[in-house]
N, CA, C and O atoms as a MOPAC input file, in Angstrom:
PM7 MOZYME 1SCF
protein

 N     21.19300 1     2.21700 1   -49.55200 1
 C     20.39500 1     3.35700 1   -49.14200 1
 C     20.83600 1     3.74000 1   -47.73000 1
 O     21.00900 1     2.87300 1   -46.87300 1
 N     21.01500 1     5.02500 1   -47.49300 1
 C     21.44600 1     5.47900 1   -46.17100 1
 C     20.32000 1     5.31800 1   -45.15600 1
 O     19.15200 1     5.18100 1   -45.51800 1
 N     20.69400 1     5.33600 1   -43.88200 1
 C     19.68400 1     5.21100 1   -42.82400 1
 C     18.64800 1     6.32200 1   -42.90800 1
 O     17.46400 1     6.08700 1   -42.66600 1
 N     19.08100 1     7.51700 1   -43.24400 1
 C     18.15700 1     8.64700 1   -43.30900 1
 C     17.09700 1     8.44500 1   -44.39300 1
 O     15.98600 1     8.96400 1   -44.28400 1
 N     17.44200 1     7.69300 1   -45.43300 1
 C     16.51400 1     7.48800 1   -46.53900 1
 C     15.62200 1     6.25700 1   -46.33800 1
 O     14.69600 1     6.02700 1   -47.11500 1
 N     15.90000 1     5.47400 1   -45.30000 1
 C     15.10600 1     4.27500 1   -45.04400 1
 C     13.70400 1     4.66400 1   -44.58200 1
 O     13.56000 1     5.52300 1   -43.71200 1
 N     12.68000 1     4.05100 1   -45.14400 1
 C     11.32900 1     4.31700 1   -44.64500 1
 C     11.19000 1     3.78600 1   -43.21800 1
 O     11.71600 1     2.72000 1   -42.89600 1
 N     10.49400 1     4.51600 1   -42.37900 1
 C     10.31500 1     4.12200 1   -40.98800 1
 C      8.86700 1     4.20800 1   -40.59000 1
 O      8.04100 1     4.81100 1   -41.27500 1
 N      8.58100 1     3.59300 1   -39.47200 1
 C      7.25400 1     3.73300 1   -38.88600 1
 C      7.13300 1     5.16400 1   -38.38100 1
 O      8.12000 1     5.74700 1   -37.93500 1
 N      5.93800 1     5.73400 1   -38.44600 1
 C      5.77400 1     7.09100 1   -37.94000 1
 C      6.10400 1     7.15900 1   -36.44900 1
 O      5.65100 1     6.32600 1   -35.66400 1
 N      6.88500 1     8.14700 1   -36.07600 1
 C      7.23600 1     8.32500 1   -34.67300 1
 C      5.99800 1     8.70600 1   -33.87600 1
 O      5.14800 1     9.45700 1   -34.35400 1
 N      5.90300 1     8.19300 1   -32.67600 1
 C      4.80400 1     8.55900 1   -31.80900 1
 C      3.61300 1     7.63400 1   -31.88000 1
 O      2.72000 1     7.72100 1   -31.03700 1
 N      3.57000 1     6.74900 1   -32.85900 1
 C      2.45900 1     5.80800 1   -32.94200 1
 C      2.87700 1     4.49800 1   -32.27900 1
 O      3.93400 1     3.95200 1   -32.59700 1
 N      2.06000 1     3.99500 1   -31.36700 1
 C      2.43000 1     2.74700 1   -30.70400 1
 C      2.26800 1     1.56100 1   -31.63200 1
 O      1.47000 1     1.59300 1   -32.56800 1
 N      3.01900 1     0.53500 1   -31.37000 1
 C      2.87700 1    -0.69700 1   -32.13600 1
 C      1.78800 1    -1.53800 1   -31.48500 1
 O      1.43200 1    -1.30300 1   -30.33100 1
 N      1.26600 1    -2.49600 1   -32.19900 1
 C      0.28300 1    -3.41600 1   -31.64100 1
 C      0.96300 1    -4.32000 1   -30.62000 1
 O      2.13400 1    -4.67100 1   -30.76900 1
 N      0.22200 1    -4.69200 1   -29.58900 1
 C      0.74600 1    -5.62400 1   -28.60100 1
 C      0.78500 1    -7.02900 1   -29.18700 1
 O     -0.06400 1    -7.40900 1   -29.99300 1
 N      1.78200 1    -7.78500 1   -28.76600 1
 C      1.81200 1    -9.19300 1   -29.15400 1
 C      0.77000 1    -9.93300 1   -28.32000 1
 O      0.26000 1    -9.39000 1   -27.34000 1
 N      0.45600 1   -11.15500 1   -28.70100 1
 C     -0.50800 1   -11.95400 1   -27.93700 1
 C     -0.03800 1   -12.11400 1   -26.49200 1
 O     -0.83900 1   -11.99300 1   -25.56600 1
 N      1.24800 1   -12.38400 1   -26.29200 1
 C      1.78500 1   -12.57400 1   -24.94000 1
 C      1.66300 1   -11.29100 1   -24.12500 1
 O      1.28900 1   -11.33400 1   -22.95200 1
 N      1.97700 1   -10.14600 1   -24.74200 1
 C      1.86300 1    -8.86800 1   -24.03700 1
 C      0.41400 1    -8.57200 1   -23.68300 1
 O      0.12300 1    -8.08000 1   -22.59300 1
 N     -0.48500 1    -8.87200 1   -24.59900 1
 C     -1.89800 1    -8.62800 1   -24.35900 1
 C     -2.42900 1    -9.48900 1   -23.21300 1
 O     -3.22400 1    -9.02200 1   -22.39800 1
 N     -1.98800 1   -10.74500 1   -23.15300 1
 C     -2.41500 1   -11.63500 1   -22.07800 1
 C     -1.93600 1   -11.15700 1   -20.71200 1
 O     -2.60500 1   -11.38800 1   -19.70500 1
 N     -0.78900 1   -10.49500 1   -20.67000 1
 C     -0.21600 1   -10.04100 1   -19.40400 1
 C     -0.49800 1    -8.56900 1   -19.10400 1
 O     -0.02200 1    -8.03900 1   -18.10000 1
 N     -1.25600 1    -7.91900 1   -19.95300 1
 C     -1.57500 1    -6.50200 1   -19.74300 1
 C     -2.50500 1    -6.34900 1   -18.54100 1
 O     -3.36000 1    -7.20000 1   -18.29800 1
 N     -2.33400 1    -5.26200 1   -17.79200 1
 C     -3.21900 1    -5.04800 1   -16.64500 1
 C     -4.64900 1    -4.76000 1   -17.11000 1
 O     -4.87200 1    -4.18000 1   -18.17300 1
 N     -5.58800 1    -5.17200 1   -16.30200 1
 C     -6.99800 1    -4.95100 1   -16.59500 1
 C     -7.58600 1    -4.12700 1   -15.45900 1
 O     -7.41200 1    -4.46100 1   -14.28700 1
 N     -8.27600 1    -3.05800 1   -15.80500 1
 C     -8.90500 1    -2.23400 1   -14.78100 1
 C    -10.14100 1    -2.94200 1   -14.25200 1
 O    -10.99500 1    -3.38700 1   -15.01900 1
 N    -10.22300 1    -3.03800 1   -12.95000 1
 C    -11.38500 1    -3.65400 1   -12.32600 1
 C    -12.53800 1    -2.66100 1   -12.23900 1
 O    -13.70600 1    -3.04800 1   -12.19900 1
 N    -12.19300 1    -1.37800 1   -12.20800 1
 C    -13.21000 1    -0.34500 1   -12.03900 1
 C    -12.72100 1     0.93600 1   -12.69800 1
 O    -11.51900 1     1.18800 1   -12.78200 1
 N    -13.66300 1     1.73300 1   -13.15900 1
 C    -13.31300 1     3.03200 1   -13.72600 1
 C    -12.71500 1     3.93000 1   -12.64000 1
 O    -12.01200 1     4.89200 1   -12.95000 1
 N    -12.98600 1     3.62700 1   -11.39400 1
 C    -12.40800 1     4.40700 1   -10.30000 1
 C    -10.88500 1     4.32400 1   -10.28000 1
 O    -10.22100 1     5.20700 1    -9.73600 1
 N    -10.33100 1     3.26800 1   -10.86900 1
 C     -8.87600 1     3.15100 1   -10.95600 1
 C     -8.26900 1     4.23400 1   -11.84000 1
 O     -7.06700 1     4.48900 1   -11.77700 1
 N     -9.10000 1     4.87100 1   -12.66200 1
 C     -8.62700 1     5.92200 1   -13.55700 1
 C     -8.65700 1     7.31000 1   -12.92000 1
 O     -8.18000 1     8.27600 1   -13.51500 1
 N     -9.20500 1     7.41200 1   -11.73100 1
 C     -9.37200 1     8.72000 1   -11.11500 1
 C     -8.03500 1     9.43500 1   -10.96200 1
 O     -7.02500 1     8.83300 1   -10.59800 1
 N     -8.05400 1    10.71200 1   -11.24400 1
 C     -6.86100 1    11.54700 1   -11.17200 1
 C     -7.10000 1    12.60600 1   -10.10700 1
 O     -8.11900 1    13.29600 1   -10.12500 1
 N     -6.16700 1    12.73200 1    -9.18800 1
 C     -6.31700 1    13.70200 1    -8.10900 1
 C     -6.06500 1    15.12200 1    -8.60800 1
 O     -5.37100 1    15.33600 1    -9.60200 1
 N     -6.63600 1    16.07200 1    -7.90400 1
 C     -6.39600 1    17.50000 1    -8.11300 1
 C     -6.88500 1    18.04000 1    -9.45700 1
 O     -6.30700 1    18.98900 1    -9.98700 1
 N     -7.93500 1    17.45200 1   -10.00800 1
 C     -8.52100 1    18.00600 1   -11.22200 1
 C     -9.43900 1    19.16400 1   -10.85500 1
 O    -10.10400 1    19.14200 1    -9.81900 1
 N     -9.46400 1    20.16300 1   -11.70900 1
 C    -10.43500 1    21.23800 1   -11.51500 1
 C    -11.81300 1    20.68300 1   -11.86800 1
 O    -11.91400 1    19.60800 1   -12.46000 1
 N    -12.85600 1    21.39400 1   -11.51700 1
 C    -14.20700 1    20.94400 1   -11.85100 1
 C    -14.38800 1    20.80400 1   -13.36200 1
 O    -15.02300 1    19.85900 1   -13.83100 1
 N    -13.83400 1    21.73600 1   -14.11000 1
 C    -13.94400 1    21.69700 1   -15.57700 1
 C    -13.20900 1    20.46800 1   -16.11900 1
 O    -13.72500 1    19.77000 1   -16.99200 1
 N    -12.00500 1    20.20500 1   -15.60400 1
 C    -11.24400 1    19.04600 1   -16.04900 1
 C    -11.96300 1    17.74300 1   -15.68300 1
 O    -12.01700 1    16.80900 1   -16.48200 1
 N    -12.50900 1    17.69300 1   -14.47600 1
 C    -13.22800 1    16.49400 1   -14.03500 1
 C    -14.46300 1    16.25500 1   -14.90700 1
 O    -14.73900 1    15.11900 1   -15.29300 1
 N    -15.20300 1    17.32000 1   -15.21600 1
 C    -16.37500 1    17.18200 1   -16.07200 1
 C    -15.98200 1    16.64900 1   -17.45300 1
 O    -16.66100 1    15.78200 1   -18.00400 1
 N    -14.89300 1    17.16500 1   -18.00300 1
 C    -14.42800 1    16.72000 1   -19.31500 1
 C    -13.97300 1    15.25800 1   -19.24900 1
 O    -14.21500 1    14.48700 1   -20.17800 1
 N    -13.32600 1    14.89000 1   -18.17000 1
 C    -12.86000 1    13.51800 1   -17.98600 1
 C    -14.03800 1    12.55400 1   -17.94900 1
 O    -14.03800 1    11.54000 1   -18.64700 1
 N    -15.03800 1    12.86800 1   -17.13600 1
 C    -16.20400 1    11.98100 1   -17.02200 1
 C    -17.01200 1    11.96200 1   -18.32800 1
 O    -17.58400 1    10.93100 1   -18.68000 1
 N    -17.06200 1    13.06300 1   -19.03300 1
 C    -17.75500 1    13.08300 1   -20.32500 1
 C    -17.03800 1    12.16400 1   -21.32100 1
 O    -17.68300 1    11.47700 1   -22.11400 1
 N    -15.70900 1    12.15600 1   -21.27300 1
 C    -14.94000 1    11.28500 1   -22.17600 1
 C    -15.17400 1     9.81200 1   -21.83000 1
 O    -15.22200 1     8.96700 1   -22.72400 1
 N    -15.31900 1     9.50300 1   -20.54400 1
 C    -15.57300 1     8.12600 1   -20.14400 1
 C    -16.94500 1     7.65700 1   -20.60900 1
 O    -17.13300 1     6.48400 1   -20.93100 1
 N    -17.89500 1     8.57700 1   -20.64200 1
 C    -19.25600 1     8.23100 1   -21.05200 1
 C    -19.39700 1     8.09600 1   -22.55600 1
 O    -20.36300 1     7.50800 1   -23.04200 1
 N    -18.43200 1     8.64100 1   -23.30100 1
 C    -18.51900 1     8.64100 1   -24.76800 1
 C    -18.28700 1     7.26900 1   -25.35200 1
 O    -18.32700 1     7.10100 1   -26.57100 1

């Protein structure tokens, strides 16, 4: 079977982390670490609403 016909994982979907990767992944100490500078008021409101969801 040619490479083009080989079934593949969907592009754009991340793979699961391995146990080792998960153990070494960064952990946010505070939601303030997620703050993004220069957001408009509308963008900031949407951002905080998403955090509350």
